[in-house]
N, C-alpha and C positions, 0 to 999 in steps of 0.2 A: 083641703086636698093637697097631697104632696106634688111637688113639681119634678120629682125625681123621675128620670126616664126608665122605662122597663128595659130589660136586656135587649129585646127585639128592636127597640127604638135607638139604642146606642150603636154607634159605629166604632169599630176598633181599628186603630191605625195599623196597617200592615207593613211588612218590611219591603214589599215591592209595590208601593202605591197604597191608596186608601182601600181598606178592606171593609166593605159594607156588610154588616150583619153576618160576619163570619166568626168562627171560633178558632182559638189556637189549640192545637193538639200537643199534648205533652207525652213524651215517651221516656222511659227510663234509660239513663246512660248505659246501664248494664246491657241493654239490648244491642247497642252498637259495638260493644266490646266482647260480646259472647261468641263462643265457637259456632253456635247455631246460626248466627247472623253472618259470620265470616265465610261459612261454606256456601252461602247463597250467591248466585250470579247477580249482577246489577239489575237485570230484568225481573228476576224473582224478588229482589228486595223492593223494587217499585210496587209490584203486585202485593207484597206483604204489607207495606205501608198503606196502600189503598184499602186492603182488607181490615187493617186495624182501624182506619178512619170509619169504615162502614160499621164496625163493632161499636166504636164510640158514638156514632149517630144513634144507633139503636138503643144503646144502654145509657143514654143521656150522659155521655162522657164518664162512663164507668161508675155512675151513681146508682143506677137501677140494676138489680140482680136479674139477669136473663138466663140463669143456669137451667131453669126449667123449660124455657121456650127457645132459647138460642136465637140465631139470626141466620138469614140466608145470604149467600154471596155467590152470584153467578157471573158468567162471562158478560152477560148484558149489563150487569151492574158495575163491572170493572171500569174504572176511570182512567186506566193506563193503556197506552197504545201498544198492546201485545196481541199476538195471534192466539187463537183458541188452542193451537198446538203448544203454546208456551204457558197459557193460563192453567189448563187442566193439570199438567205435571207440577206446576208451581204450588197449587193448592194441596195436592197430594204430598208434596215435599214438606209443606208447613205442618200438615198433620203428623208426618213421620218425625219431624224435628220437635214437635210438641208446642208449637205456637198456638194451635187450636186443636180441638178434638171434636168428633162427631158422634156423641153418645147415641146408641140405638133407641133409647127410651124417648128421645125427643124428635126422632125422625118421623116425617109424615108418611102418607101412603106412597106406594110405589109410583115412581114417575114424578114425584114432587121434588123441588130443589132440596138439597141437603141443608141441614141446620147445623151450625157450628157454635161452640162456646169456647171462650179463651182458656188457655192452659199455661201453667208456668213450668212445664216440663223442659222447655227450651233452655232454662237457666242451668240445667244439669247436663246438657249435651256436651260430650267430650269428643273432639275431633280425633281422627285417626293419626297414627304416627307419621304416615306418609303426608297427610295434609299439614301437619305441624312442621315437617321438614320443608315443605314448599313455602310456608309462611315465614319460617326462619331465614330461608334463602332470600326471600324477597326483602325482609327487614334488613338483612346484611347488605344486599345490593343497594337499598335505599340509603342506608347510613353511609355507604361508600360514596354514593353520588353526592350526598350532602357535604361530606368531607372534601371531595374533589372540587365541588362548587365553591366552598368556603376558601379553600387554598387558592383557587384561581382568582377569586375576588380580592384576596389579600395581596397576591402578587400583582394584580392589575393596579390596585390602589398604591402599592409601594412604587411601581414603575411610573405611575402618573405623578406622584409626589417628586420623584427624581427629575422628571422632565420639566417640572414647573419651578424647581428651586435653582 
């Protein structure tokens, strides 16, 4: 008989202490650089990550095809501390941006929780010109702050060297 531990018996070292019987979630880097991600508020991003984790749990980390059954994600399942007034619009926003979809053919009877399936439509989302201007302005401001900080540090080190020589 093999002495190899099954997955459930193994512990995975976590970044923030020992993580017992937990799994690591992998997300594409394209998600964090996409326009669809950038237009979300921080609270919406938290809810989206929690919804993606719920999808991963149901689909056995994207190995099982759940396109015919979908998965439910309700406010009571949400592991993020947000109000219902934030949760409901966030999920609608995810559907609009194409992170998930709710096909009518997999929906249950009236009054049942909605069922969602993942979508890759978010990859094709293009932000408005106004939004892009805001992002460019922020990037310019950030670059200027970095340059100012670097210049200030160089001046400080130069003055420090003069006083010690």
